N, C-alpha and C positions, 0 to 999 in steps of 0.2 A: 498468671500462674505463680510467678515469683513472689508476688505480694502475699498470696495465699500461703505459700510455704513459709514465708517469714512470720506471718500471723500465727500459723500453726506451731511453729517452733517457739514463739514467744508465749503462747498459751500453754504449751507443754512445760516450759520452764517455770511459768507461774504456778502451774499445777504441782510440780515437784516441790516448789517452795512452800506450799501449804502444809499445815500440820495434818496428821492422819485424821484427827477429829473433824477438821474443816472439810477435808476431802469426803469423809463419810456423810457429813451434813449436806454438802453440795450434791452428792450422788443420790441421797434420799429426796432432796428437792427435785432433782431432775427426774427421778422415778415417779414422784408424785405428779409432776407436770405431764409426763408421758402417759400416766394412767388417766389423768383428767382428759387429755386429748383423745385417748382411745374411747373413753366413755362418751364424750361429747360428739365425736365424729362417727364412731362405729356402732355403739350400743344404744344410745339414747333415741335416735330416730326410729329404729325398728321397734323398740319397746313402746314408744309413743304411738306408733301405727297400730301395734297390737292392742293397746289400751282403747283406742278409738274404733277398732274394727267392729265390735259388737253393735255400737250405736249406729255406725254407718251401714251395717248389714240390715238392721231394723228399718232404717230409712229407705234403703234400696228395695227391701221387700215390700214396703208400703207403696213405693212408686211403681213397682212391678205389678202389684195387685190392682192399682188404679189403672195402669195401662192395659192390663188384661180385661178389666171391666169395660174400658172404653172400646177395646177391640171387639169384645162380645156385643156391645151395643151397636157398633158399626156393622158387624155381620148381620145382626138382627134387622137393622134398617135396610141393608142391602138385599136381604132375603124377602122382604115384604113385596107383595105383588104391586106392580105399577098401577097407579090410578090416573084417570083422565082429569083434565083441567077442571071441567064442570063439577065432577065429584069432589075434587079437592076444595074448590070454592065453596060448595055447599057445606062440607065438613068444617071449613074454616068459619063460615058465617054462623053455623050452629054453635060451635065452641065459643065464639066471642060472645054470643047472646047468653049462653048458659054460664060461662065462667067469669066473664068480665062485666056483663050487663051493660048499663047505660054509660059507664065510664070509659067505654071504648067504641070507636066508630071505624068501620072499614070503608076504604075507597079503592076500587079496582080499576087499574089502567093497564090494559094488555096483560102481560105476564107478571106485573108488579102489583102488589097489594100494600097499601099504606094503612097502617093502623094508628089512629090518633088516640092517645091516652090522656085521661084527666084523673089524677089522684088514684091511680090503680095501685093497690097494695103490692109490694115487691114479691111476696110469696105467691100471690095469685098470678102475677105476670110470669114468674118463673115456671109455675106449674102449667099455665096455659101454653107457654112457648114450647115446653117439652111435649105436651099432648098434640099441639099443632104440627110439630115436626113429625111425630109418629103417625097421626091419623090423616093429616092433609098433605104430608110430604112437602111442606113448605120449608124454605131455607131463609133465615134472616140475612139480608144483604147490607142493610144500613140501620143505624140506630142513632137517634138524637134524643136522649133522655136526660132529664134533670130531676132532682129531688123535688117533689111537690111541696108547695108552700103549705098545703093542708097537713103534711106530716111534720111532727115535732120530734126532737131528739128522743123523747121518752116513748112516744107512740110508735106504732108499726110504720116503717118507712113506706112511702108511696112515690110513684113516678108520674111525671107529665112528659109529653113529647110525642115523637113519632117513631114508628118501627116499620121499616120497609121489608117486605117478604117477597120471595120469588116463588111463583107457582111451578108445579111440575110442567115439563115441556111437552108432555104427550097430550 
């Protein structure tokens, strides 16, 4: 405390020793520093947030729309009537023959169906998988896929590998 009082007294003595012009300049510099600190600490962060708010709002709205779409899709799938295992298997076999042709082979073991793929176009696989989920109520449980050697970077991508699906339990 005593050192602070000594320092304060020395500072006041030095201040009084300055010319009026120097005191004015130091006060202006102090005011400028105070204004800069107020800007940097109190005004700039909220203004930055306001400038980013619109783009963040658009991004969040897009995410919300996607989530609502997924929610509607889930509700639609839940509302579908339950199908028996043999019906699901027939629907699955038919869809493989119609959509994937000879480039896919099914192997059924219990409640698991293994689909072996050879150079299946990515778009066809995605469409088939979506339809299989809706029509046969199968759920993918494992995937071991790799880009087919038959697909080139310029051509349509294709997949080789296996996809394991779970049949409905009814």
